[in-house]
N, C-alpha and C positions, 0 to 999 in steps of 0.2 A: 880634604881630612879622611871624612870617612863616607862610607855607601851611605847615603841617606834614604833609600828604599831598605837597606839591608835594618838600619839600625833603627827604622819606624816600625820594623817588622818584631823586632825584639823586643820593643819599647813595647808594644801592643799587645805582643804575646803576656808579656811579665805581667803588666796589668790586669787580664783575662785570669791570669793564675794568682793574682793579687786578689785580687774579690772573691775568687772561689774559694783561695783561703783563707780570707775573713769568714765564709759561710761557714767552710767547715770546722772552723775554730769555735764559733758560734755553736755549731751541733754537737761538736766531743763535748763542752761546758756541760751542753743540757744534757746529756745520755751520762754524763760522771757523776752530776746531781743525781740525777732520777735513780740509777743503777748504785750509789753508793759508791764507784771505785775506789775513791780514796779509803773508805773506811773496809774494802774487801782486801785490797793492797796492805796495808795497815795489819790486818788481821795473818796475811800469808805471812809478814815480817815477824810476830808474833809466835806464831806457829813452828816457824824456823829457828829459833830462837830455842824455844821450850819443848820439840821434838825432835827425837834424832831421825823418824821417817822421811823424805820427800814426795810431799804430795801434791808438787806439781812439777812432774819431770818431764812433760812432753808441753812446751811452752804452747801449741796451740790448743790444748784441753784447758790449759791455763788461763786463757784467753777468754776461751768461752763459757768457762767457770765463772768468772766474773758477772756476768748478764743473768745468773741462774739469782734466784731469791737466796738461797746461803752460799758463797764460795765454794765451799770445802765440805758444802753436805754432811749427814749425821754421821757421826764419829763417835769411836769410846771414849769413855771420859780419860783425859790425861791433863797434864799439867796446864797446859794454853786452856781447855774448855772449863777449867777450874778457874782460869786465870778470866774468861769472861763472864764467867757466874759471879764473881766477887761484886760485891754492891757499887764499890767504889768508880767499876766498868760499866757492869748492868745499866746502870740509873744514867751514864749517859749518852746511851741511845736514844733518839727522836720517838722511833715507833716500830712497825713490824718489819719495815721495808728499810729503815735505817736503824738497825735494832745493834748495829754497834758503832761506835764512838772514830772519828776519822783522824783524831788526834789524839796523842796521849801524851801528860808532860814525863819527863824522867823522873819525877818524883812521886807521880801517882804510880806508875810502873814501878819503883824499887817498895815502895809502901805495902803493892798488894802482893809481892814477890815473896817479901818478909811473911806477912800476914798469912802467906799460903803456908810457907814453913812451919812457922810457932803454933799455928792453929787457934782456934778459939777460945779455948780454957784459959784467959790471961786475966789479972787483975790489975790495977795501977801500982806501979812499982816493982812487979816481981820483974824479976830476972828471966829474958828469953834466951839466953845465949845456949843452955843447956837445950832449952825445947828444939830451938835450930841445929844443932848438934844431932839431938834424937831422929829427926827429921831425915838427916843425910846417914844415917846410923842404920837406921830403919829399911832408908830408901823410898820414905812413902812422906807425901805432905802432911801435915799436921790436920790439916783444913781440908775435909773430904777423903782424906786416907785414900789417896792416887798415887800409884806409885810413878814415880820420877824414870824417864828415860836413861840409860845405862851413860852418853855423851852429854847430855845436860849435867846431868849428875855428876860427874867426874869434873867438869868446869865449876860448876858453880861450887863444890869440894875445895877446890883448886885456890879461887876467889877468897874463900873464907879462910883458907890457909895463909894465904896471902896479907890479909886482914888479922889475923893473928884473934882471929874469934870478936875482933869488934868490930859490933853493930854498926856503928857507926860511917868506918873504913869498909864496910861490908856493904853498907848501901851504898856509900859512892863508887864504888866497883862496879855494882851494878847498873848503878846510871850511865857509867860510863860506857859498858861494854852495850847498854839500851843506845846509846850516841851513837858510836860505830854503826851499828846495824842499821840505823835511822836513815844511816848517810847512803848506804847501799840499798833500802829499800825505796827512798827518794829517785835512785838511779831505775828502780824497777820501774816507778812509775813512768817516767819518762819514755821507758821502749815500751813500753804498754800502750801509753798515748800516740806515740808515732805512727805502732801499727793500728791503733784504732783510727788514727787519722789518714794512713794510707786505703784502708774501707770505705771511710766514708769520701773521701776523695774519687774513688771509685765509683760510688753509686751518687754521687751529683755528677759524675763526668756522663754516665751512662741518662739520669735521669734529662739533665739539660741538653745533651749532647755534646760535651766541651769536647771535641775532638781537634787535637794538637795540629795535628796534619793539617786537618783539613781548616783550620782559622790559619794557618800559617801559605795555605794557596791563597784563602779570601784573602789576604793582606795583600797579597804579593801580585794578584790580578786588579786589585781594586785601589786606588790611587787616593780616590775621596774617603772610602773606607777607613784607609790609614789615617788619613789626617783626623775624621771623627774622632777615632779610637786614641791620637795620640794628644788631642784637644781634651775630650773627654779626663785621661789620665793625667794632664796638666792641670784641670780644674780641680780631681780629685784631691790631688798634694795638695794645691792652695787650700781648700777646702779643712784636709786633715794634716796639718803642717807635723806635727808633732804625734802621729799614730803609733808611731814604737811606744814612744811613752804610754799612752793610753790605754796600748794592749798590758803595758808592764802593769799600770795600774791596776786594772781591774782584775790581772792575775793575782797582785798582790791583796788586795781587797776582797776576793775570792777567799784565798788563803787564811786572811784574820778574821771572816766570818765564820771560817768551819775550826779555826782553833778556838773561836769563844763559842763556838757549840760544847765546847767538853772543858773550858780550863774554868773549870768553876772552884777550884781549891780542893786538899783533900780532906776536909773534915767529913767523914760520912753520914756524921749525925746531922748535919746540914745542908747535906748535899740536896737532898728532894726539894728542900725550899729556895734552892739557889735556883734549879734548875725549873722551877716556878715562876722565878724573876730574869734574872740576867740570860740562859740559855733560851726563855720561851720570846724572849726578843729576839734574841740571835737566830733563832729559825724564823719567823718572822721575818727578819733581813735575808736570810739565806731562801726562802721561798720568793720572796719579791725581787730578788737578784736572776733567780730562774726564769722570774716571768720577764724581767726587762731581757734577758738573754734572748726568749722567742721573740718578744717585739723586736730586737734590734735585727732578728735572723731577717723577722717578716720586710721590715722596711730596707733592709740590704737587698733584698731579691725584686722587693717591687721599684726603688729607684736606681743606685746604681748599675747593678745585674740588671735590672728591667732596661737601662739605655744601651747597656752595651748587649745583651742580647738580641734588641730589638737593631742595630745597626749590624749584626753578625748573621741576624734570620735564625738563631735559637732561638726552638721553643720546647717546651718539658715533654719528653716524649715524642718529639718529633722525628725519629730515626724512622726511616722505612727501609725495607729489608731491597737489596740491590744486588743480591747473590753473596755467595760463601768468600769470592777473593774480596770483594770490598767490605765485607762485613770483619775480617780478618784485620784490612788497615783500620777500621775503625777503631777496632777493640784494640788494636796496638798506640791507635793515637787516646783513648780515654785511657789506659794506661800510662801512657807517657804525662798526659795531665793528673792522674790522681798521685805518679811519683812527686810531681812540681809542688802539690796541694801539701801533698804530707811533709813540704820540705816547711813551713811553716809559713802567716803572714807577715811575721816581721824581717823575716830574710828576703821576700819579693818586694817588701816598702824600699828596705832599705838600697836591693837595686835600682828600684824604679827612681827612685830618688837621685842616685847617684847619677844613674844614665841620664834624666831628665836634664842635670844641671849639667852635663856635658852637651848633651846637646843644645843648650843654651847657650853657652860658651861656646860651642863651635860654630852656630850660628851669628854671633854677634861679631867673632875672629871673621868670620867670610863678610859678613856684613862693611866691617871697617875695609876691608881688604877690597870690596867692590866701590868704593868710597872712594880709595885711596887713586884706582887706576882710571877712575870718574875725572879724579881733579888733575891729575897726570895728564889727562887725554885734552 
C-alpha cells in the first residue's frame, strides 16, 4: 500500500522538524520574556486606540522596534503617554526593562481613561459629568492638560453621547471598545511571533546545518539511518504521548503568570502594597519559568536533538564552503527548514502522530496478509 522508503523518509524529516520546532519555540518564549514582547505589543494597541497617527506603518521596522528598550521611542506628550504615566498603570511595570504591563484589565483601562478626562481636582461625591464634558469641549484632558487627537476625540464623544452622559454606561462602552481592540492585538502578537519563529528557525538551521535537502538525501541513501530515525521518533512519541497538551498547558501557565503580574485590582491606594505581595511572587514565578525554559532548551539540545544530530552527522557550525552553487543549495535547504520550523511544534507533532499510527496499522495489515499466505501455502 505504501512505499516504505518514501514513508520512512517523510517520518524522519517530520521528526527532525518537530525537534527543532520545539527548540525554536523555547527560544522564542525566552526572547518574548526577556524583551517584554507582550507588553510592547499591548502598548501598540493602546497607542492605536488613543492616537490618530500610524506609528508602526512599516512592518519590518515595527518588528525591529520590539527589540529596542522602548518600542515607541521618545514621543511628545499624548493621551497614550499620559495613560502609561497614570499611577495605576505605571506601578504595574516590573523594572526598567519591563516598565510596561503585559496585561491590563478592561476595568483598569476604563478607570484610567475617565481619570484622565475628569482630572485630579475631584472630591468624594462630586459629579464628574461636567468635568468630562468640559474635557470634550476644550479637547484636552483634565489630567495633564494634553490635547486629544481629533479622531480619538470624535470617537470618545460619540460613545459619550450614546451613554447619554451616564458615567456607568460610558465606562461600559469604553470597556467594550477595549475588548474589541485586544482581540486584534492578540492577532498582531501571533503574526509577530510567526515572523520571529521564521527568523529563529533560519538561524537554527544555519547553526546546526539542518539542510532539508541534505537530510532527505541522507535518509534516502542510508536504510540503517532511516530505521534508526524512525525508531527514535517512535520512542519520542512513547515518551511524550501528550506533547501537544503539554505545550498548550505551558502556554496557558505562562499567560496566567503574565496576567498575575498586573491583575492586582484597581484601588490605586493599595496598589503598591499589592505589588509587594502577589506581584512579587508572580515575578519570581515568571523568572523561574524563564529559567526552566532555558534548561528545557539545553536538555533538548543534549538529549533528543543530540541523538538525531549524531545519527545525521550534524554538528554546530559544521558547514564547510564547497563553492557557490552548493552554498545556494544549502541556503535553499536552510530556508525550507526555517519555513517548516515556523509552522510550530504542535503541527509537526500531530503530523508525526498520524503517520506513525498509519505506519503501524500498515505494518500490522502486511503482517496479517503474510501470515494468511503462509497458512494457505
